[in-house]
N, C-alpha and C positions, 0 to 999 in steps of 0.2 A: 191144490193148484198143482197142475201137471206139471212134470219138469220143464217140458215146451214152452209153459207159459213166464217159468219162474227165468229160464231164459231169455225168453222175449222182455219180461221186465227189468232185467241184467243189464240189454241191450240198451233200450231205453237208460238208464240210469248213466250209463254209459253215456251215453251222446250226448247224453245233456249235460254231463257233468265237462267234457270233454268242448263242448260249447260254449260254456258257459268260461271257465280258464282261459280259452282261445281267445272270446270275445275282449274279457278280464285283462287279458296279455296286452293285446295289441291297443287296449283303453280305446274302446269305439263308443261310439254316443249313444247313449239311452234305447234314442229311436229304431238306432241298428240290430242293438239287443233285444227290442220287442220284435221286431220282423222276423228277429232269426229267431229265436224260441215258439212264436207263432208259426213259422214254416215247418220247425224239426213237431210243434205239436200235431200239426194238418197232416204231415207225412205217419206221424205213428198211429195216429187216430183211422186212417184209413186199416191199417192191420190191427186193430182191435178188433176182439171178438164180443164184447157185450158194452152196455151205455154204460156201466159202473166203469168202465175199462176206458172209456173216452170221457166219462166227468173226471177221471181219478189225472187224466193227463190236462184237463184242464185247468184243475184246480193244482198242481203243477206247475205249469205257466203263469197262472195268477200269483201263484206263490214266489216263485223265480221274478215278477214284475215288480211285482212291491218290494222285495229288499235292493232289486236293482236302481228303483225311483227312490232310495231311502240311500244307499250309497253313491249316486250318484247326487245326492241332495238335489231333486227334484222339486217342479212345484205342485201346490196343490191339484193343478189340471193333468200332470202325467201319474201322482201320485193316487189322487181320491179314485177314479175311475178303477184302476185295476185293486183297491180297498174291496171297494164295491163289489166288483165281482165275484176276488175269492168269500168275502161272504156270503154273498147270493148263493153261490158253489158249496161255502160249508167248509168246513175246517177238514183235512182229514185226521187231524191227530191233535190232543192238548199240546202241544209240543209246537205246534204249526201255527196254532192259536196264540200262545203264549209269545210267540214270535214276532209274529204280526202287530201282536196290540203292542209288545216293548218297543217296537221300528218306530210304531203309529205315534208314541209318545216320545219318544227321540226327536221324530221329527217336526215337534212343533213349533221350533223357532222359524222354522221357512212358513207354514198356515195356523198361527195362528187360533185365527177365527175356530178351529177344527179342536180345541184343548177340552171344551165340553165332551163331546163325541169319542175323541180318544181317552180321556182319563176314566169315562162310563165303561168303553171297552177294556181296558187294560182292569178295570174293579172286580168284571163279571169274569176276568180270567184267573184273577187272584182267587174270587171265590171257587171257579174251579179247580185249580190247581191247590187250595185247603182243607177238600173235599178227599184228597188224595193220602195214603197212609201215610203215617206218619213216618215210617221206617225210608220209604222209599227215596232215594238219596236224589233222584229228580226230582223231585218235592221243593227241600230247598233249594236246589240247583236253580227254580223257576221263581223262587220267591226270592232269590236275591238278587237276580236277574231283573224281576218287576219295582223293586226298591232302588236298583240302581238307576232304572229310567227314570224313575219319581223322580231322583236326585240330578240327570241330568234336565231335565228338564227346567226344574229349577233353580237350575243355574242360569238360565236364562229369561227368570223372574215369572215364570212359569207355572202355577201349581192347581191342583185337582180344585173344580169348583166347590165352594164351601169350605179349603181350608186356608183361605187368604185369612190375613190376621190373627191366627192363632200364634 
């Protein structure tokens, strides 16, 4: 990547960080946050040089929107479309897949009917994480996070299908 492109991506990251920080600090509603994220995505999409850059910008918006929906304890009508979008676009990294799958499971008290899908996504993520070399520090961090997500769901009486009554 050229120096100019790395600087551009640094600008994208800084702008996104300042935006989310400012909106969180101002305690803005979820709808306002999503609108601001979409505006920023459109702004940078015009400057993107390749379809891959535009795709990555869309992924970043979807990832942040899912996280914000979780943070604001939004119902499925807000969480679901963004989750479907990031799944359709694809996860940029295993760490992003881990983050989304764990917050999906931890969100289940708000939409219990999604438990089967949430735990299936978490199980898929766990399989991917277990394929990482054992010496990778992030492997154990993610496995611990997955277990934490399961414990949080269990606090509300939500367990993975097939795990009940054991």
